[in-house]
matplotlib code that plots the C-alpha trace (Angstrom):
import matplotlib.pyplot as plt

x = [26.7, 30.5, 30.6, 28.1, 29.8, 33.2, 31.7, 30.1, 33.4, 35.4, 33.0, 33.2, 37.0, 37.0, 34.6, 36.7, 39.9, 38.2, 36.2, 34.7, 33.2, 31.6, 30.0, 28.9, 25.1, 22.4, 18.7, 15.7, 13.8, 10.2, 8.6, 4.9, 3.1, -0.7, -1.3, -3.8, -1.9, -5.1, -8.5, -9.6, -7.3, -4.3, -2.3, -1.8, -0.4, 1.0, 4.3, 5.1, 4.3, 6.7, 9.6, 9.9, 10.6, 13.5, 15.1, 14.6, 16.1, 19.1, 19.7, 19.5, 21.7, 24.3, 24.5, 22.1, 22.9, 24.7, 23.5, 25.8, 27.3, 24.3, 23.8, 20.2, 18.3, 14.8, 11.6, 8.8, 5.2, 3.3, -0.5, -3.0, -5.8, -7.5, -8.4, -10.9, -10.7, -12.2, -9.7, -6.9, -8.0, -7.8, -4.4, -3.0, -4.3, -2.3, 0.8, 0.8, -0.5, 0.6, 3.7, 4.9, 5.9, 7.2, 7.4, 4.5, 4.6, 1.3, -1.5, -1.7, -5.5, -7.2, -10.3, -8.2, -6.2, -9.2, -10.7, -7.7, -6.7, -8.7, -7.2, -3.7, -3.7, -3.9, -0.4, 1.0, 4.7, 5.0, 5.3, 5.7, 3.3, 4.8, 2.0, 1.2, -2.5, -3.9, -6.0, -3.0, -2.2, -5.0, -3.4, 0.3, 2.3, -0.5, 0.0, -0.9, -0.2, 3.5, 3.2, 2.2, 4.8, 3.4, 5.6, 4.3, 4.5, 1.5, -0.2, -0.5, 2.0, 5.4, 6.8, 3.5, 3.7, 0.2, 1.1, 4.0, 1.8, -0.8, 2.0, 3.3, -0.3, -0.6, 2.8, 2.3, -1.4, -2.9, -6.3, -9.2, -11.5, -10.8, -13.4, -12.6, -14.1, -13.2, -14.5, -17.1, -15.2, -12.9, -9.9, -11.8, -13.3, -9.9, -8.7, -11.6, -11.1, -7.4, -7.4, -10.3, -8.4, -5.2, -6.9, -8.8, -5.6, -4.4, -7.6, -8.9, -12.6, -13.4, -16.3, -16.2, -18.2, -18.1, -18.8, -19.7, -17.2, -17.6, -19.0, -18.3, -20.5, -19.2, -21.0, -23.8, -21.3, -19.0, -21.8, -22.7, -19.0, -18.9, -21.5, -19.1, -16.6, -13.5, -10.1, -8.9, -10.5, -8.9, -10.0, -9.0, -7.9, -7.0, -6.3, -9.2, -11.5, -9.1, -8.9, -12.7, -12.9, -10.2, -11.4, -15.1, -14.2, -12.3, -14.8, -17.7, -15.8, -16.3, -12.7, -9.4, -7.2, -6.4, -4.5, -3.8, -2.1, -3.1, -2.9, -0.3, 0.7, -1.2, -4.6, -2.9, -0.7, -3.7, -5.5, -2.5, -4.0, -7.2, -6.0, -4.6, -2.9, -2.2, -0.3, 0.4, 2.3, 4.8, 7.1, 9.7, 9.6, 11.5, 12.0, 14.1, 15.7, 16.9, 19.2, 20.7, 20.5, 22.6, 20.4, 17.3, 18.9, 20.0, 16.4, 15.0, 17.5, 16.9, 13.1, 13.5, 15.9, 13.7, 10.3, 11.5, 9.2, 9.2, 9.5, 6.2, 7.3, 3.7, 3.3, 6.9, 6.6, 4.4, 7.5, 8.0, 5.8, 6.7, 8.8, 12.3, 14.1, 12.2, 13.6, 17.1, 16.2, 14.7, 17.8, 20.0, 17.9, 18.3, 22.0, 22.3, 20.0, 21.9, 18.7, 16.1, 13.7, 13.4, 10.7, 10.7, 14.5, 14.3, 11.4, 13.2, 16.3, 14.3, 12.5, 15.8, 17.5, 17.9, 18.3, 19.5, 18.3, 16.2, 14.6, 16.1, 13.9, 13.5, 10.6, 9.1, 8.0, 4.7, 6.3, 5.4, 7.8, 9.4, 11.0, 11.9, 9.4, 8.6, 5.9, 5.1, 3.4, 2.0, 0.8, -1.1, 0.5, 2.3, 5.0, 6.4, 8.1, 9.5, 10.2, 12.1, 11.1, 13.1, 10.8]
y = [-24.0, -24.1, -20.4, -20.7, -23.8, -22.0, -19.0, -21.2, -23.2, -20.0, -18.6, -21.9, -21.9, -18.3, -19.1, -22.1, -20.0, -17.3, -19.0, -15.8, -15.2, -18.6, -18.2, -14.6, -14.5, -11.9, -12.3, -10.4, -10.7, -9.5, -7.6, -7.0, -4.4, -4.0, -0.9, 2.0, 4.7, 6.8, 7.0, 7.9, 5.5, 6.1, 7.3, 3.6, 2.7, 5.9, 5.9, 2.3, 2.9, 5.9, 4.2, 0.9, 2.4, 4.4, 1.3, -0.6, 2.3, 2.5, -1.3, -1.3, 1.7, 0.2, -2.8, -5.1, -7.6, -10.9, -14.3, -17.2, -16.6, -14.5, -10.8, -9.8, -6.7, -5.9, -5.4, -3.7, -4.2, -1.7, -1.7, 0.8, -1.0, 2.3, 0.5, -1.6, -5.3, -6.6, -4.7, -5.9, -9.6, -9.1, -7.5, -10.2, -12.8, -11.1, -10.8, -14.5, -16.2, -14.0, -12.2, -15.1, -12.8, -14.5, -11.5, -9.2, -6.0, -5.1, -4.7, -2.3, -2.2, -4.9, -5.0, -5.6, -8.4, -10.4, -10.3, -11.5, -14.0, -17.0, -16.7, -16.0, -19.0, -21.3, -20.2, -20.9, -21.9, -20.4, -16.7, -14.3, -11.5, -8.8, -6.6, -4.4, -4.8, -4.9, -8.1, -9.9, -10.5, -13.1, -15.2, -14.7, -17.5, -20.0, -23.4, -23.0, -19.3, -19.4, -17.0, -14.2, -11.9, -8.9, -5.9, -3.7, -4.1, -5.4, -3.2, -5.7, -8.0, -7.4, -5.6, -4.1, -0.5, 0.1, -1.1, 1.3, 4.1, 3.6, 3.4, 6.8, 8.2, 6.9, 8.3, 11.7, 12.4, 10.0, 9.6, 7.9, 7.8, 7.3, 7.4, 5.5, 6.4, 4.0, 3.3, 0.6, -2.0, -4.9, -2.7, -0.5, -3.5, -5.0, -1.8, -1.7, -5.3, -4.8, -1.6, -2.1, -4.7, -2.7, 0.2, -2.0, -3.6, -0.2, 0.8, 3.1, 3.2, 3.2, 4.0, 2.7, 4.2, 3.4, 5.6, 4.5, 4.9, 8.2, 10.0, 13.8, 15.1, 13.7, 16.1, 13.6, 10.9, 13.5, 14.9, 11.4, 10.9, 14.2, 13.0, 10.3, 13.1, 11.4, 12.7, 11.8, 11.1, 8.1, 8.4, 6.3, 5.3, 7.2, 10.9, 11.1, 10.9, 12.2, 15.7, 16.1, 14.4, 16.5, 19.8, 19.2, 18.0, 21.2, 23.5, 21.9, 21.9, 18.1, 17.2, 19.0, 16.1, 13.3, 10.0, 8.1, 4.9, 5.2, 8.4, 11.2, 14.4, 16.3, 16.7, 17.9, 20.4, 21.6, 22.4, 23.2, 26.5, 24.8, 21.6, 21.0, 17.6, 15.4, 12.2, 10.1, 7.0, 7.9, 5.1, 7.8, 11.6, 12.3, 16.0, 15.2, 12.0, 13.7, 15.9, 12.9, 9.8, 9.5, 6.8, 8.9, 11.9, 9.8, 8.6, 12.1, 13.4, 10.4, 11.0, 14.6, 13.7, 10.8, 12.5, 16.1, 17.4, 18.1, 15.3, 14.3, 14.5, 13.8, 10.6, 9.3, 7.4, 4.8, 3.8, 1.5, -1.1, -2.9, -0.1, 1.1, -0.8, -4.0, -4.2, -4.1, -6.6, -9.0, -8.8, -9.5, -12.5, -13.8, -13.4, -15.1, -17.9, -18.3, -18.3, -16.0, -18.9, -21.0, -19.1, -21.1, -20.8, -17.0, -16.7, -18.6, -16.5, -13.2, -14.0, -14.8, -11.5, -8.1, -5.4, -1.9, 0.6, 3.7, 1.4, -1.5, -4.3, -7.8, -10.3, -11.9, -15.5, -14.7, -13.5, -9.9, -7.0, -5.4, -2.0, 1.2, 4.1, 7.6, 9.0, 12.6, 14.8, 18.0, 20.7, 23.9, 26.1, 23.1, 22.7, 19.2, 16.6, 13.4, 10.3, 7.4, 3.9, 0.7, -2.3]
z = [-39.7, -39.5, -38.7, -35.9, -34.5, -34.5, -32.7, -30.0, -29.6, -29.2, -26.6, -24.7, -24.8, -23.5, -20.7, -19.7, -19.7, -17.6, -14.8, -13.5, -16.9, -17.0, -13.7, -14.1, -14.3, -14.0, -13.1, -11.7, -8.5, -8.6, -5.7, -5.7, -3.7, -2.9, -0.9, -0.9, -2.7, -3.2, -1.5, 2.0, 3.8, 1.7, 4.7, 5.5, 2.1, 0.7, 2.5, 1.8, -1.8, -1.7, 0.2, -1.6, -5.1, -3.6, -2.2, -5.5, -7.4, -5.1, -5.3, -9.1, -9.6, -7.3, -9.7, -7.9, -5.2, -5.3, -4.2, -5.0, -8.5, -9.7, -9.6, -9.2, -9.9, -8.6, -10.5, -8.6, -9.5, -7.3, -7.6, -6.0, -4.2, -3.3, -0.1, -2.1, -0.9, -4.2, -6.3, -4.0, -4.6, -8.4, -8.1, -5.8, -8.3, -11.1, -9.0, -8.0, -11.1, -14.0, -12.7, -10.6, -7.7, -4.6, -2.3, -1.8, 0.3, 2.0, 2.8, 5.7, 5.8, 7.8, 5.6, 2.6, 4.3, 5.6, 2.1, 0.2, 2.9, 1.7, -1.8, -0.5, 1.8, -1.3, -2.1, 1.4, 1.1, -2.4, -1.5, 1.4, 2.3, 4.4, 5.6, 8.6, 8.9, 12.5, 11.8, 10.4, 14.1, 14.3, 11.5, 11.7, 13.4, 12.9, 11.1, 7.5, 7.5, 7.0, 4.1, 6.4, 8.2, 10.0, 9.5, 12.3, 16.1, 18.0, 20.6, 23.6, 25.4, 27.0, 24.0, 22.8, 21.9, 23.1, 26.6, 26.7, 25.3, 28.1, 30.7, 29.4, 29.7, 33.2, 34.2, 32.8, 33.2, 35.7, 33.9, 35.6, 32.5, 28.8, 26.0, 22.9, 19.5, 16.6, 13.1, 13.0, 11.0, 11.7, 12.5, 14.8, 16.6, 17.2, 18.7, 21.1, 22.1, 22.5, 24.6, 26.9, 28.9, 28.8, 30.4, 32.8, 34.0, 35.1, 36.9, 34.1, 33.3, 29.6, 27.3, 23.7, 20.8, 17.1, 14.1, 10.6, 7.7, 5.9, 8.9, 8.8, 11.6, 14.9, 17.2, 18.3, 19.4, 20.9, 22.9, 24.2, 25.1, 26.9, 29.4, 30.4, 31.5, 30.2, 31.0, 27.5, 24.2, 22.3, 18.7, 15.7, 13.4, 10.2, 9.7, 7.3, 10.3, 12.9, 11.5, 11.8, 15.2, 16.8, 15.3, 16.2, 19.7, 20.4, 18.8, 20.6, 23.9, 24.2, 24.9, 24.4, 25.4, 23.0, 23.1, 19.8, 18.7, 15.0, 12.9, 12.9, 14.6, 11.7, 13.4, 16.6, 14.8, 12.8, 16.0, 18.2, 19.6, 20.8, 22.3, 25.8, 25.3, 22.2, 22.9, 19.8, 18.9, 16.1, 14.8, 14.2, 14.6, 11.3, 12.0, 15.1, 13.8, 10.6, 12.7, 14.6, 12.5, 9.3, 7.8, 8.3, 6.7, 3.8, 3.3, 3.5, 0.9, -1.3, -1.2, -2.2, -5.1, -6.3, -6.3, -6.8, -4.0, -0.3, 2.2, 3.9, 7.5, 8.8, 6.9, 6.9, 10.2, 8.4, 6.4, 9.4, 7.7, 4.5, 3.2, 2.5, 5.3, 4.5, 0.9, 2.3, 5.1, 2.5, 0.4, 3.4, 4.2, 0.7, 0.8, 4.2, 3.1, -0.2, -2.3, -3.9, -4.7, -1.5, 0.2, 3.4, 3.8, 3.2, 5.7, 8.4, 7.9, 7.9, 11.1, 12.9, 11.9, 13.4, 10.8, 11.7, 9.2, 10.0, 12.6, 14.5, 13.2, 14.5, 14.8, 17.9, 18.4, 16.8, 13.6, 14.2, 13.9, 16.9, 16.5, 18.4, 18.3, 19.6, 21.7, 20.6, 23.2, 21.8, 24.2, 23.6, 20.9, 19.4, 22.0, 21.4, 23.6, 22.1, 24.1, 22.4, 23.4, 22.9, 23.3]

ax = plt.figure().add_subplot(projection="3d")
ax.plot(x, y, z, "-o")
ax.set_aspect("equal")
plt.show()
């Protein structure tokens, strides 16, 4: 007893004599992630699940980050939903109730979000969900939904990337008719409802068709669309379907001109010799940006070193949602707010910030992300033009 007491007393004296030692503390902040890392729609979760671990590793190797007198390191709990809403609900329950996570990255998939929403809403005010799903737009910014922050820019409105995409299409191609072909689910229906009025406002006639998830043979619906004689085919929304749609449309001579606001340059480059025009929204053309932007080059190099493999240039643009930059932005918000626990204070600080990482990120009055992006215009043979857009 005497020995233990003497040891304690000596430690207390040392702490009192060296104030910095007395105040030096370490702790951990947990980050959760629910994205489709595998499965047919993994393109919308894969890059986030790749980018967040790099940021976490960098922060921890640098010694963590300081808020007040405490130095924090990050613990990432990344779960693969496989795009299954039921699986995502089980995973979110584990993160919130067992792991006590206060910051969840994802989901990007709308069908996952609308399924987990009723459960997640019960924890409003106790955690933040930073997700890019299209249908999050309907919920974000509404009373009782303060836990939701949408980490992707919205299509419509003054700063809407879709509005600017259509303006580019009108300016460069002057179309009179556009045929839209989307997956028959909540995300596809939102796209149809969003873009029909955008085209109509510019005097462009539209036709909208939907295909069932898992469709492989698109020739019947493409033949139907061809009778409309559209100037451009506007398909969506994941590469899993887009590769087949673009290829079959070209091979069947249904349409060789494409306009996309979801998906990647991959289907266009794969069919570059057969297409005439392929205009696609790309949050960032990494091949070009790597040459000019030091922060992009750093990320590309960090990715190669961390995963010991080539950089996925085609999928990297989707790191614009709940990914590498957002880890650092969240940390900056914590530091500015002076807390890692007060969720509302961190939320308010985050939404008022502008963060300059690979993207220049801010949030609008609707709590949705606004950031700069690229329009990639592929022409026959793979000739590429890139137009950078500042909202």
